[in-house]
C-alpha positions in Angstrom: -6.1 -6.6 14.3 -2.9 -6.6 12.0 -2.4 -9.0 9.2 0.7 -9.6 7.2 2.4 -12.0 4.7 5.5 -13.4 5.7 8.0 -15.7 4.0 8.3 -18.9 6.0 8.8 -22.4 5.3 9.7 -21.5 1.6 6.3 -19.9 1.0 4.4 -16.9 1.5 1.6 -17.1 4.0 -0.8 -15.0 5.9 -0.4 -14.3 9.5 -1.5 -12.2 12.4 0.8 -10.0 13.9 1.4 -10.1 17.6 3.5 -8.5 20.3 6.0 -11.2 19.9 6.3 -11.7 16.0 3.7 -13.1 13.5 1.4 -16.1 14.0 0.9 -17.9 10.8 -2.8 -18.5 10.2 -1.7 -22.1 9.1 -0.3 -22.6 12.5 -3.7 -21.2 14.1 -5.7 -23.6 12.1 -3.6 -26.5 13.3 -3.9 -25.6 16.8 -7.8 -24.9 16.8 -8.9 -27.0 13.9 -10.1 -23.8 12.0 -10.2 -23.5 8.4 -9.3 -19.8 7.7 -7.7 -19.1 4.2 -3.8 -19.1 4.6 -3.3 -16.7 1.8 -4.2 -13.2 2.5 -6.0 -12.4 -0.9 -7.9 -15.5 -0.5 -9.0 -14.6 3.0 -10.2 -11.2 1.7 -12.0 -12.5 -1.3 -13.7 -15.3 1.0 -14.4 -12.2 3.3 -13.1 -14.1 6.3 -11.3 -11.0 7.7 -14.2 -9.5 9.6 -14.9 -12.8 11.4 -11.2 -13.3 12.2 -11.0 -9.7 13.5 -14.1 -10.6 15.7 -12.5 -13.8 17.2 -9.4 -11.8 17.7 -11.0 -8.8 19.6 -13.1 -11.2 21.6 -10.2 -13.0 23.3 -8.3 -14.3 20.3 -5.4 -11.7 20.9 -4.7 -13.3 24.2 -5.1 -16.8 23.1 -2.5 -16.3 20.6 -0.1 -15.5 23.2 -0.5 -19.1 24.6 -0.7 -21.0 21.4 2.5 -22.6 19.9 3.6 -21.5 16.3 4.4 -18.0 16.6 7.3 -16.9 14.2 9.5 -14.4 16.6 9.7 -10.9 15.4 13.7 -11.5 14.8 12.8 -14.4 12.3 10.0 -12.5 10.4 10.6 -11.8 6.7 7.8 -9.8 5.2 6.5 -10.3 1.7 4.0 -7.9 0.0 0.6 -8.2 1.5 -0.4 -10.5 -1.5 0.2 -10.8 -5.0 -2.1 -10.4 -8.2 -4.7 -8.1 -7.1 -7.3 -7.9 -9.7 -6.6 -4.1 -9.7 -4.3 -1.4 -8.3 -5.8 1.9 -8.5 -3.9 5.1 -7.9 -4.9 8.6 -7.2 -2.8 11.4 -8.5 -2.2 15.2 -7.2 -4.6 14.6 -4.4 -2.6 17.0 -2.0 -2.1 20.7 -3.2 1.7 20.5 -2.4 2.3 17.5 -4.7 0.4 18.9 -7.5 2.9 22.1 -7.2 5.7 20.0 -7.5 5.0 19.0 -11.1 3.6 22.3 -12.1 -0.1 21.1 -12.0 -3.1 22.1 -10.3 -4.9 19.6 -7.9 -8.0 18.2 -9.7 -11.2 19.1 -8.2 -14.3 17.9 -10.1 -12.9 14.4 -10.5 -9.8 13.1 -9.0 -6.8 12.3 -11.2 -6.4 8.5 -11.4 -4.6 5.8 -13.1 -4.3 2.0 -13.1 -1.1 0.1 -12.2 -0.4 -3.5 -13.4 0.0 -6.2 -10.7 3.5 -7.2 -12.0 4.9 -3.7 -10.8 4.4 -4.9 -7.3 6.9 -5.7 -4.4 7.1 -5.9 -0.9 9.1 -4.6 2.2 12.9 -4.6 1.7 12.4 -5.5 -2.1 14.6 -3.6 -4.3 13.1 -0.7 -6.3 14.8 -0.9 -9.5 15.5 2.3 -11.5 14.9 1.5 -15.2 17.7 0.8 -17.8 15.7 2.8 -20.5 17.9 5.6 -21.4 15.1 8.1 -21.4 14.3 7.3 -17.8 16.3 9.8 -16.0 14.5 10.9 -12.9 12.4 8.2 -10.7 10.4 9.6 -7.9 8.8 7.7 -4.8 5.7 8.7 -3.2 4.5 7.6 0.2 0.8 6.8 0.4 -2.2 5.6 2.5 -3.3 2.4 0.9 -6.9 1.3 1.1 -7.7 -2.4 0.6 -11.3 -3.2 -0.8 -13.1 -5.9 1.1 -15.9 -6.9 -1.1 -17.3 -6.7 -4.7 -19.3 -3.7 -4.8 -20.8 -0.9 -7.0 -22.6 2.2 -6.2 -21.5 2.5 -2.5 -22.9 5.8 -0.7 -20.4 7.9 0.7 -21.7 7.4 4.2 -21.4 3.7 3.9 -17.9 3.7 2.5 -16.2 1.7 5.3 -18.3 -1.2 4.6 -16.6 -1.7 1.3 -13.2 -1.9 2.7 -11.1 -4.4 4.8 -8.3 -2.4 5.9 -5.3 0.2 5.5 -1.8 -0.2 4.6 1.5 1.7 3.6 2.4 2.1 0.0 5.2 3.5 -2.1 4.3 4.4 -5.7 6.9 5.3 -8.1 6.7 7.4 -11.1 9.2 7.9 -14.0 9.0 11.8 -14.0 11.5 12.6 -16.6 9.2 10.8 -19.2 6.0 12.3 -17.6 7.6 15.8 -18.1 9.5 15.3 -21.4 10.3 18.3 -23.7 7.4 17.9 -26.1 5.0 19.5 -23.6 5.4 22.0 -20.7 3.3 20.2 -17.9 2.7 16.5 -17.3 1.1 14.8 -20.0 -1.5 12.5 -18.8 -1.3 10.2 -21.9 2.1 9.0 -20.4 0.8 7.9 -17.1 0.5 4.2 -18.1 4.2 4.3 -19.3 5.5 6.2 -16.2 3.7 4.2 -13.5 4.3 0.7 -14.7 7.9 -0.2 -14.8 8.9 -3.4 -12.8 9.0 -2.8 -9.0 7.2 0.7 -9.2 4.6 -0.3 -6.4 5.3 -1.6 -3.0 2.9 -2.3 -0.3 2.6 -3.9 3.2 4.0 -5.0 5.5 0.8 -4.9 7.4 -2.9 -4.7 6.7 -4.6 -2.6 9.6 -8.3 -3.5 10.1 -10.6 -0.5 10.4 -11.5 -1.1 14.1 -7.9 0.1 14.9 -8.2 3.3 12.8 -11.1 5.2 14.4 -10.6 8.3 12.4 -8.8 7.8 9.1 -8.9 11.6 8.3 -6.4 12.1 11.5 -3.7 10.0 9.9 -0.4 11.6 8.9 1.3 10.2 5.8 5.1 10.8 5.7 7.4 10.7 2.6 10.7 9.7 4.0 14.0 9.6 2.1 17.1 8.1 3.6 15.5 8.4 7.1 14.7 12.0 6.7 11.0 13.3 6.4 10.7 14.8 3.1 7.1 15.8 3.4 4.1 15.2 5.6 0.5 15.8 5.3 -2.8 14.7 7.1 -5.5 12.6 5.3 -8.0 15.5 6.1 -6.2 17.8 3.8 -6.6 15.5 0.8 -8.6 17.1 -2.1 -10.5 14.0 -2.4 -10.8 12.1 0.7 -11.3 8.3 1.3 -15.1 8.4 1.4 -15.4 10.2 -2.0 -12.6 8.0 -3.5 -14.3 4.8 -2.6 -17.7 5.9 -3.3 -17.2 7.6 -6.7 -15.1 4.9 -8.2 -17.7 2.3 -7.1 -19.9 4.2 -9.4 -17.5 4.1 -12.3 -15.5 0.9 -12.5 -16.8 -0.6 -9.3 -14.5 -2.8 -6.9 -13.5 -6.1 -6.5 -12.4 -7.7 -3.1 -8.6 -7.3 -2.7 -8.4 -4.2 -5.1 -5.8 -1.7 -3.9 -6.7 2.0 -3.7 -3.5 4.3 -3.5 -4.7 7.7 -2.1 -2.0 10.1 -3.1 1.2 11.5 -1.8 2.2 14.6 0.2 5.0 15.0 -1.9 7.3 12.9 -4.0 11.1 12.7 -3.8 13.8 11.6 -6.3 15.5 8.3 -6.0 19.2 7.5 -6.5 21.1 4.4 -6.5 21.7 3.2 -2.9 18.8 5.4 -1.4 16.2 3.9 1.0 12.4 5.0 0.3 10.1 4.9 3.2 6.6 5.4 3.9 5.5 6.1 7.5 1.8 6.5 8.8 1.1 7.9 12.3 -2.3 8.9 14.1 -3.5 10.1 17.4 -2.9 8.3 20.6 0.4 6.9 19.5 -1.0 5.1 16.6 1.4 4.0 14.0 1.6 1.5 11.2 4.7 -0.5 10.6 7.0 1.5 8.3 7.5 0.5 4.6 11.0 0.5 3.6 12.7 -0.3 0.1 16.2 -0.1 -1.0 17.1 1.5 -4.5 19.2 -0.1 -7.3 19.8 1.7 -10.6 19.9 -0.7 -13.2 21.9 1.7 -15.4 24.6 1.1 -12.8 24.0 -2.5 -11.9 22.4 -4.3 -15.0 22.8 -7.6 -13.4 20.1 -6.7 -10.7 17.4 -6.9 -13.4 16.0 -10.3 -12.6 
């Protein structure tokens, strides 16, 4: 099953992706007398997604085609999957190729990691804003596989890591590299990660949450960084230095996880952004599997200061 948040009837609300569009959960509740949460983060925190998935796979998919209330694909406007997750947790330099881009070695013992604030978050088609700050001269975008945590948990064994998650999504994570690689040091200074990762609009995710039953082997997914429609870099999850099972398990034994936390697993390679660009994340898998691409236009606030909202 695939879930999304759409902007409809002057609000952002959760919906189920169908062949013809997106079926709002509120419309499903109205048609069937059910009481599913209509906000996706609330649904995740209430641990309702597995139950809704079971219904969907047991005939609900076909039932949705007959019920009234679907928003046609041509009218769908996607928002971010949800707002205000308790934590956004990023993994840096998780592919060797990307580590080489900034003159570093890929971390092996423990993954490189950082937190992002929820107010960096935007959704599909929202503008990525290149900062006004004069020192910010090179912003890059990184396409990544996102993992959405499905429950509060600690000390999750690697063999049981999928029990802790609720789904996958596409992510674009931005970095202000000119500050990270400033003149006062040779290589990237990790002390600056909080600064360079937390400008407004520096984290886009969505448009779809894909439940794990649709992804039989996450290690075979290919993540593509796409710049203005051209594939800049691609790599498969199996080539990560720290694969999803270790990332979920290890960090569950450090900070733990809360339902709705977002884990951004690292990029094949970053690309520099300029005013007017389109940044894109694509994820594909075997047997014609694909996630709906995540695209965001780029606006340079140094050139268009009035875009700063």
